[in-house]
C-alpha positions, 0 to 999 in steps of 0.5 A: 902712249897714244898710237902716234907716240905722243905721251898723254898728260898722265905719262910719268917718267923717271928720266926725260931726255930732251933731244933725240940726237945721237947722244940723247938716243944712246942715253935713252937706250942705256937708261931703258936697259933697266926695265924698272926705269921709265924713260921719255925721249922728246925731239922737236923735229920729225922722223928721220925716215925721209930721202934727204936723211937716208941718202948721203948724196942729199946732204946739202939738201938735208942741211938746208931743209928748214923742216929738219934743221934749225937754220942757224947762221953766224953773225955777219963776218966782217972779213967775208964781206958781211956773209953769214956762215950756215951752222947746221944743227939737226931738228930731226930724229937723230939730230945733227947725225941725221943731216951731216951725210951720215959721216962719223969721224973719231979722232986718232986714239992718241988724241984721247990719251991726255984725257986719262989725267982727268979721269984718275988712272982710267983710260978713256979709250975703252969707253969710246970703243963701246960707242961706235957699232962698226960692222967689223972692228977696224984699225987692225981689229983692235977693239980698243980702237973701234968697237964692233957692238956699240950703241951708235951703229956705223959702217967702216969704210975705206976710200980705197974701196971706191973705183976713183980711189983705186984708179989713183993707185990707192991700195986697200989696207991689208985685212980689210 
């Protein structure tokens, strides 16, 4: 590797991962845990070390920035007077996760129960619990619901922590 992180022509890898979004980064992390495996990870866009990515309130600017997004739009929509709808897709280290305001949503645990039929008798929830690296396990502390040492770091947050939410009478859940 050269000093700027670009592989030379003689670089060889056991695996080459195209796209350094969340999935690409997690996959590279998992594969490179074995020191005998050489993993290359390429991303079309720049580093995510920029204001528009690091500040959640700048999400609108990040989504519209051609330096870190692909600028995709839908075909003209007949029922929307011909308007084209933006389809934000990240072209930056971290991919779409870097331009979506750093928001991570995962479905309710019951959403995944039906998947067990597709995977023999194995339940998918333990695998999902390994993904988010929540600073503290939420949902009553259940490790099956939210992991605490996952491969995609995130923060657990409750609307009840904001002053505006408290002003409406929303209560912080017990134990949080």
